[in-house]
C-alpha positions, -999 to +999 in steps of 0.1 A: +066+122-277+084+096-257+062+069-242+058+073-204+075+040-195+106+049-215+113+084-203+134+094-173+115+104-142+111+141-135+107+159-102+071+165-110+065+127-109+079+126-074+059+156-063+027+140-076+035+107-059+042+125-026+010+145-028-010+113-035+007+095-007-001+123+017-037+124+006-040+086+009-027+089+045-046+119+057-081+108+045-083+075+065-065+091+095-089+121+096-120+099+090-111+076+119-098+103+142-127+128+138-157+106+131-174+079+150-170+053+123-174+017+134-145-008+135-155-030+105-159-002+080-128+016+094-106-015+089-120-019+053-113+018+045-077+017+059-071-015+040-083+000+007-063+031+011-032+011+021-035-010-012-039+023-032-009+037-015+012+006-024+002+012-060+012+049-058+046+039-043+052+013-070+042+036-098+057+070-087+087+060-066+098+026-077+088+033-114+072-001-118+054-004-151+040-036-167+048-022-201+086-027-199+094-051-171+106-086-178+088-116-165+113-122-138+105-088-122+068-095-123+074-129-106+096-112-080+069-087-073+043-114-069+066-133-045+072-101-025+034-096-023+029-132-011+056-128+015+041-096+028+007-112+030+022-142+050+040-118+074+009-096+080-014-126+084+011-143+108+015-111+128-023-108+132-026-145+141+001-141+168-014-109+183-049-125+183-036-156+201-017-135+226-048-114+232-069-145+239-043-160+262-035-129+283-069-112+286-092-124+314 
């Protein structure tokens, strides 16, 4: 038996990743669209499902595994996560500031 991190990906891996991605998209969408959930818990739920979906994409589509990646790849992943966090936080900051300046 070949260890998982050394074998070539199969179509079944992509199908499993696709199904998980669809499920992780439909659950928060349906919950927010069809229930009267409040804003705070809704944002928390969407955030949790988004982080889970990032993990699914890394694992099933980008084939990221901590068992076989060199240290440089892990550092690059950490840098990409940091840059994404800065972009998201900056975007939210700009939108909040614009909202405060433009709304009466």
